[in-house]
C-alpha positions as CSV (number, residue, x, y, z in Angstrom):
1,M,12.9,-61.9,13.2
2,T,16.6,-61.6,14.2
3,P,19.1,-64.5,13.6
4,D,19.3,-65.1,17.3
5,A,15.6,-65.3,17.7
6,I,15.4,-67.8,14.8
7,T,18.1,-70.0,16.3
8,S,16.4,-69.9,19.7
9,S,12.9,-70.5,18.3
10,Y,13.8,-73.4,16.1
11,R,16.0,-75.0,18.7
12,R,12.7,-75.3,20.7
13,W,10.7,-76.4,17.7
14,A,13.1,-79.0,16.3
15,P,12.2,-82.0,18.6
16,I,8.4,-81.5,18.1
17,Y,8.2,-79.8,14.7
18,D,7.1,-82.9,12.7
19,M,4.2,-83.7,15.0
20,T,3.0,-80.2,15.4
21,F,3.5,-77.5,12.8
22,G,4.7,-80.1,10.4
23,R,1.2,-81.7,10.3
24,I,-0.5,-78.4,9.7
25,T,1.7,-77.5,6.8
26,H,1.4,-80.9,5.0
27,A,-0.8,-79.7,2.2
28,G,1.7,-77.1,1.1
29,R,4.6,-79.5,1.0
30,R,2.7,-82.0,-1.1
31,H,1.5,-79.4,-3.6
32,A,4.9,-77.8,-4.1
33,T,6.7,-81.1,-4.5
34,H,4.1,-82.3,-7.0
35,V,4.8,-79.2,-9.1
36,V,8.5,-79.8,-8.8
37,N,8.2,-83.4,-9.9
38,Q,6.4,-82.4,-13.0
39,S,9.1,-79.9,-13.9
40,G,12.2,-81.9,-13.1
41,G,15.8,-80.6,-13.0
42,R,17.9,-79.4,-10.2
43,V,16.1,-78.1,-7.1
44,L,17.1,-75.9,-4.1
45,E,14.8,-76.1,-1.0
46,V,15.5,-73.0,1.1
47,G,14.5,-73.6,4.7
48,V,14.5,-77.4,4.4
49,G,13.9,-77.7,8.2
50,T,13.6,-81.3,9.4
51,G,13.3,-82.5,5.9
52,L,9.6,-83.2,5.9
53,A,9.3,-82.6,2.1
54,L,12.3,-84.6,1.1
55,P,10.6,-88.0,0.7
56,Y,8.0,-86.5,-1.7
57,Y,10.5,-85.4,-4.4
58,A,10.7,-87.8,-7.3
59,P,13.8,-90.0,-7.4
60,E,15.1,-88.3,-10.6
61,I,15.0,-84.9,-9.0
62,E,18.4,-83.6,-7.7
63,V,17.6,-81.8,-4.4
64,T,19.8,-79.5,-2.4
65,G,18.5,-78.3,0.9
66,I,19.7,-75.5,3.2
67,D,18.6,-74.2,6.6
68,F,19.8,-71.8,9.2
69,S,19.1,-74.1,12.1
70,D,21.7,-76.9,12.8
71,E,19.1,-78.6,15.0
72,M,16.6,-78.9,12.2
73,L,19.3,-80.0,9.7
74,E,20.4,-82.8,12.1
75,R,16.9,-84.3,11.8
76,A,16.8,-83.8,8.0
77,R,20.1,-85.7,7.7
78,A,18.7,-88.5,9.8
79,K,15.6,-88.7,7.5
80,V,17.8,-88.9,4.4
81,A,19.9,-91.7,6.0
82,E,16.9,-93.7,7.4
83,E,14.8,-93.5,4.2
84,N,17.7,-93.8,1.8
85,L,16.8,-90.6,0.0
86,S,19.5,-90.8,-2.7
87,H,18.0,-87.9,-4.7
88,V,19.0,-85.5,-1.9
89,T,22.5,-84.6,-2.9
90,E,23.4,-82.0,-0.2
91,L,22.1,-80.5,3.1
92,R,24.0,-77.4,4.3
93,Q,23.7,-74.9,7.0
94,M,23.4,-71.5,5.4
95,D,21.9,-68.0,5.7
96,A,19.2,-67.6,3.0
97,R,20.2,-63.9,2.7
98,A,23.5,-64.9,1.2
99,L,23.2,-68.2,-0.6
100,D,26.6,-69.8,-1.2
101,F,25.8,-70.9,-4.8
102,P,26.7,-69.4,-8.2
103,D,24.2,-67.5,-10.3
104,A,21.7,-69.6,-12.2
105,S,22.5,-72.8,-10.4
106,F,18.9,-74.3,-10.0
107,D,15.9,-75.0,-12.3
108,T,13.5,-74.6,-9.3
109,V,13.9,-72.9,-6.0
110,V,11.4,-73.8,-3.3
111,A,10.6,-71.9,0.0
112,M,7.9,-73.5,2.1
113,H,6.9,-71.7,5.3
114,L,10.1,-69.7,5.3
115,I,9.6,-66.2,4.0
116,S,7.8,-64.9,7.1
117,V,10.6,-66.2,9.3
118,V,13.7,-64.7,7.8
119,P,15.1,-61.3,9.0
120,D,15.2,-59.8,5.5
121,P,12.6,-61.4,3.2
122,E,13.2,-59.0,0.3
123,Q,16.9,-60.0,0.3
124,V,16.0,-63.7,0.5
125,M,13.7,-63.4,-2.5
126,A,16.5,-61.6,-4.4
127,E,18.9,-64.3,-3.6
128,M,16.5,-67.1,-4.6
129,A,16.0,-65.3,-7.9
130,R,19.8,-64.9,-8.4
131,V,20.5,-68.7,-8.1
132,C,17.5,-69.6,-10.2
133,K,18.2,-70.2,-13.9
134,P,16.6,-67.9,-16.5
135,G,13.2,-69.4,-17.4
136,G,13.2,-71.3,-14.1
137,Q,10.6,-71.1,-11.3
138,I,10.4,-70.1,-7.6
139,L,7.7,-71.8,-5.6
140,V,6.6,-70.1,-2.3
141,V,4.2,-71.6,0.2
142,N,3.4,-69.3,3.2
143,H,0.8,-67.7,5.4
144,F,0.1,-64.1,4.4
145,A,-1.8,-61.4,6.3
146,R,-5.4,-60.7,5.6
147,D,-6.9,-57.2,5.4
148,E,-10.1,-57.9,7.2
149,G,-12.2,-60.4,9.2
150,W,-11.7,-62.2,12.5
151,L,-8.7,-64.1,11.2
152,A,-7.0,-60.8,10.4
153,W,-7.8,-59.7,14.0
154,L,-6.1,-62.9,15.3
155,E,-3.1,-62.3,13.1
156,R,-2.6,-58.9,14.6
157,K,-2.9,-60.2,18.1
158,F,-0.3,-62.9,17.6
159,A,2.1,-60.5,15.8
160,P,4.1,-59.4,18.9
161,L,4.9,-63.0,19.6
162,A,6.8,-63.5,16.4
163,N,10.2,-64.1,18.0
164,W,8.8,-66.7,20.4
165,I,6.5,-68.7,18.0
166,G,9.0,-68.5,15.1
167,W,7.0,-66.7,12.4
168,H,5.2,-63.5,11.6
169,S,1.4,-64.0,11.8
170,N,0.7,-60.8,9.9
171,F,3.3,-61.0,7.1
172,P,2.2,-59.0,4.0
173,K,2.5,-60.7,0.6
174,D,3.6,-57.4,-1.0
175,R,6.9,-57.6,0.8
176,I,8.2,-60.3,-1.5
177,M,6.7,-59.2,-4.8
178,G,9.3,-56.6,-5.8
179,V,12.0,-58.7,-7.5
180,E,12.2,-57.3,-11.0
181,A,13.3,-60.5,-12.6
182,L,10.3,-62.5,-11.3
183,R,6.8,-62.6,-12.6
184,L,3.8,-64.1,-10.7
185,T,2.2,-66.8,-12.8
186,E,0.0,-68.7,-10.3
187,E,-1.5,-68.0,-6.9
188,R,-3.9,-70.3,-5.0
189,S,-5.2,-71.0,-1.5
190,L,-4.2,-74.4,-0.2
191,T,-6.7,-74.8,2.7
192,A,-10.4,-74.2,3.3
193,L,-9.7,-71.2,5.6
194,G,-7.0,-69.9,3.3
195,L,-4.4,-70.4,6.0
196,F,-1.6,-71.0,3.5
197,T,-1.1,-69.6,0.0
198,Y,0.9,-71.1,-2.9
199,L,2.7,-68.7,-5.3
200,R,4.6,-69.7,-8.5
201,L,6.9,-67.1,-9.9
202,E,8.9,-67.4,-13.2
203,K,12.3,-65.9,-13.7
204,A,12.7,-64.0,-17.0
205,A,14.4,-66.0,-19.6
């Protein structure tokens, strides 16, 4: 997806995101934040969107969120204010391909339902690895393409609509597994149909 397509798509999604796609992706947010809460430390959520995950982080976790869409961030900031989420230290508009943070800034970097949206997922993974501390972790929740079956057929049919619906239905997992500093330590399906997958990657100490 191009930056212009992302901006246009999420401008449409922002007012209804929580009640539509937000409900479908609930399991992934709860699982990822549960893992973060067990680990502690300083956390970066890349693609924070409307802030649906923010209330689920433990109060002692220091959370920074970034997103490309100003419309989504506007709703995330409203959640922080309305729910008094004092553990959220900063919400910033930013391109995930060029994170404006020093190397090794965060103990955990989280990307939920983001990696199949960005224009250059390989670069985004490299940037997340860069800002993650050695020995830290990167948590990814996303839909990945299947090789066979009727769901794989549907994914291919929806693929040409990526710029309109806001994500790639047939995004291959292999595209984000090439960062040398990262090692996959856990992978699991989060729903009965395997619609979303959770990946935990560790950065070499």
